[in-house]
C-alpha distance (Angstrom), angle and dihedral (degrees) to the residues before:
residue distance angle dihedral
M1 . . .
T2 3.81 . .
R3 3.78 112.5 .
I4 3.81 118.8 -140.3
S5 3.78 116.0 -154.1
P6 3.83 119.7 -121.1
I7 3.82 89.1 -119.7
T8 3.80 91.2 56.7
I9 3.81 91.8 46.6
G10 3.81 89.6 51.0
A11 3.80 92.0 52.0
M12 3.81 91.1 48.5
L13 3.80 90.9 52.0
V14 3.80 92.0 49.2
L15 3.80 91.3 53.0
A16 3.79 93.4 42.9
F17 3.81 92.9 57.3
L18 3.79 98.6 44.6
P19 3.83 113.0 126.8
P20 3.84 110.6 -97.0
A21 3.82 93.9 -109.6
Q22 3.80 92.8 49.9
A23 3.80 91.9 44.7
Q24 3.80 89.4 52.9
E25 3.81 91.3 50.0
S26 3.80 90.3 48.6
A27 3.80 90.4 54.1
R28 3.81 93.5 60.0
P29 3.81 110.6 105.7
F30 3.80 116.2 -106.8
R31 3.79 116.2 -133.3
Y32 3.79 129.5 -178.7
E33 3.79 113.0 -118.9
T34 3.81 102.3 168.0
Q35 3.81 105.5 29.6
R36 3.79 137.9 51.2
V37 3.80 115.7 -137.9
D38 3.80 135.0 164.9
D39 3.80 120.7 -92.1
Y40 3.80 94.9 -104.9
L41 3.80 94.3 55.3
A42 3.81 90.5 42.0
Q43 3.81 90.6 56.3
R44 3.80 93.0 47.4
A45 3.79 91.5 46.2
A46 3.80 91.1 50.0
A47 3.82 91.8 51.9
L48 3.79 91.6 47.8
A49 3.81 94.4 44.7
A50 3.80 90.8 51.7
A51 3.80 92.0 50.5
L52 3.82 92.5 47.9
G53 3.81 95.9 48.0
F54 3.81 94.0 -115.0
A55 3.81 92.0 173.3
G56 3.80 89.2 63.5
W57 3.82 96.8 50.7
P58 3.84 113.2 120.5
K59 3.80 116.2 -87.1
T60 3.80 105.6 -137.4
P61 3.83 122.7 -175.7
E62 3.84 95.3 -172.3
L63 3.79 119.0 108.3
Y64 3.81 124.5 -152.5
A65 3.78 137.0 -179.8
A66 3.81 119.1 -127.0
P67 3.81 112.4 -82.0
A68 3.79 121.6 -116.5
V69 3.81 112.8 -88.4
S70 3.80 127.6 -154.7
R71 3.76 138.8 136.8
V72 3.81 90.7 -97.6
L73 3.81 84.6 82.6
L74 3.81 90.2 66.7
R75 3.77 122.2 95.1
E76 3.82 88.7 -124.6
P77 3.82 107.6 25.4
A78 3.80 91.7 176.5
G79 3.79 89.5 59.4
V80 3.80 94.2 76.2
G81 3.78 135.8 57.8
E82 3.77 128.1 -123.3
E83 3.78 116.0 -49.1
V84 3.79 125.5 -111.8
R85 3.79 115.9 -148.0
A86 3.81 129.9 -166.9
C87 3.81 132.0 171.2
T88 3.77 135.3 -162.0
T89 3.80 135.8 158.7
V90 3.80 136.3 -102.6
P91 3.83 122.1 -153.8
F92 3.79 119.6 -123.6
G93 3.79 113.4 176.0
G94 3.79 107.1 -43.9
E95 3.83 95.5 -24.0
T96 3.78 136.2 76.6
W97 3.80 120.6 -134.3
P98 3.81 130.3 -166.8
Q99 3.77 127.7 -91.9
C100 3.80 117.3 -177.7
T101 3.80 132.0 -175.9
W102 3.81 127.5 -157.9
S103 3.81 118.8 -165.8
W104 3.79 134.4 -172.4
K105 3.77 134.7 -177.9
G106 3.74 122.9 -157.4
P107 2.85 162.4 -83.7
S108 3.79 100.2 4.9
K109 3.79 121.3 -121.8
G110 3.76 116.8 -64.8
R111 3.78 91.6 46.5
K112 3.78 132.3 74.3
S113 3.80 109.1 -82.6
S114 3.78 136.9 -169.8
P115 3.80 131.1 -167.3
E116 3.80 85.8 -132.0
D117 3.81 91.9 67.1
W118 3.79 111.4 86.9
L119 3.78 142.9 134.1
D120 3.78 131.2 -162.2
V121 3.79 139.1 -179.8
Q122 3.80 125.2 -157.7
I123 3.81 118.7 -168.8
T124 3.80 123.4 -173.1
V125 3.79 120.7 -169.8
A126 3.81 114.0 -152.5
P127 3.82 128.9 -170.3
S128 3.82 94.0 -119.8
G129 3.77 143.8 10.0
R130 3.80 90.5 -104.6
A131 3.80 91.3 53.2
A132 3.80 90.4 50.0
Q133 3.80 91.6 50.8
E134 3.79 92.3 50.2
F135 3.79 90.5 48.7
L136 3.80 92.2 50.8
V137 3.80 91.5 52.3
S138 3.82 90.4 48.0
S139 3.80 92.9 49.0
L140 3.81 91.7 50.6
A141 3.82 92.4 47.2
D142 3.81 97.5 44.3
N143 3.81 101.3 93.7
Q144 3.80 141.9 86.8
L145 3.82 98.2 -94.9
P146 3.81 116.6 119.1
T147 3.79 108.8 -104.5
E148 3.82 94.4 -110.6
M149 3.82 90.9 53.4
L150 3.81 91.0 45.4
V151 3.80 90.8 54.4
A152 3.81 91.1 45.5
R153 3.81 92.6 50.3
Y154 3.79 94.7 56.2
T155 3.79 100.2 34.9
L156 3.80 87.0 56.1
A157 3.82 95.8 38.5
E158 3.79 121.8 115.6
R159 3.80 113.3 -99.3
P160 3.80 105.9 -152.0
V161 3.80 112.3 -136.3
N162 3.82 117.9 -117.6
L163 3.81 93.7 8.3
G164 3.81 115.3 127.0
D165 3.79 123.4 -50.5
V166 3.83 91.4 -68.8
A167 3.82 125.7 11.5
F168 3.81 139.5 174.5
A169 3.81 128.8 -172.1
V170 3.80 121.2 -166.0
R171 3.80 122.7 -174.9
S172 3.78 131.9 -176.3
P173 3.84 114.1 -112.0
K174 3.82 93.0 -101.5
G175 3.80 94.6 39.1
Y176 3.79 93.3 -113.3
E177 3.79 92.9 128.9
A178 3.81 131.7 30.6
T179 3.80 132.1 -177.4
V180 3.80 123.8 -171.0
S181 3.81 116.5 -169.6
F182 3.79 120.0 -177.3
L183 3.77 144.6 144.8
R184 3.75 134.6 -146.1
A185 3.82 116.8 -167.4
N186 3.82 105.2 -49.7
V187 3.83 98.9 -14.2
V188 3.82 125.1 90.8
F189 3.81 122.5 -158.8
R190 3.79 133.0 -167.1
V191 3.80 117.3 -175.8
R192 3.80 118.8 -175.8
G193 3.79 128.3 -175.6
H194 3.78 127.9 -175.3
G195 3.79 134.2 -170.6
A196 3.79 113.8 -20.3
L197 3.81 89.9 -0.3
A198 3.82 97.0 53.8
A199 3.81 90.9 96.8
E200 3.82 90.2 58.1
A201 3.83 94.1 65.2
L202 3.81 100.7 82.2
P203 3.85 97.8 38.9
L204 3.81 89.6 48.7
A205 3.81 90.8 49.6
V206 3.82 90.1 52.8
R207 3.82 92.2 50.7
L208 3.80 92.0 48.7
D209 3.79 90.5 51.2
E210 3.81 90.5 49.7
R211 3.79 90.3 51.8
L212 3.78 91.6 50.0
V213 3.79 96.3 52.3
S214 3.80 91.8 45.4
Q215 3.82 88.0 68.5
A216 3.78 124.9 88.7
P217 3.83 113.0 -109.7
L218 3.81 116.3 -105.0
T219 3.78 135.7 -141.9
L220 3.80 116.3 -113.7
D221 3.82 91.5 -104.0
Q222 3.81 91.1 49.9
L223 3.79 89.9 48.8
R224 3.80 91.3 51.2
A225 3.80 90.6 52.6
R226 3.81 93.4 46.7
S227 3.80 92.3 46.1
R228 3.81 92.4 60.3
E229 3.82 91.6 60.7
P230 3.85 98.7 75.9
L231 3.80 90.7 51.4
R232 3.81 92.8 51.5
R233 3.82 89.5 55.6
R234 3.81 95.6 54.0
């Protein structure tokens, strides 16, 4: 007899009880329009997008630059050491756009520390809302989990209310690790906390989102100009 894992059964039940309109949206095939990926990732992304109702995600025309990031956004800024920042680029169509990562370890000196306590933020600026949505799906699908477990993880994931246009929060069973992935308009965020800093992930994600929406939207040319600035400061 073939055994079906509880995770797989849970995912099947979630999909089975979707409202008819959402189930119909989920059945629409997902196709990349702004990125080129290999066939394996494309298949995984399509399965995940269908399960998450990608066709029903908000269509947002606004464009924003990445918000400023620093440890002052943390609930206890003194509880982490100095930040480490690194930037690279991600291709969308024929252009490259910035992706920056900020990392902290904690607590800072003078308090008990552990190498297991860390927090990082990755922000990817895309040229459009569609590009950001495709990138989020890719980033969620790009791992070693079997596809059925991948789909189960994110169909059952927490979806924080009032965070971004689309958001997913995944925590380890004992709360020792937390990852919050979300997008707002054309900007994709991934916030990860580990050990003593795991509880910082969701509050930090909320503050980053607040900073983003406090900005004035940009034109595409303005966004291009602003997006070169992080790379100049590397």
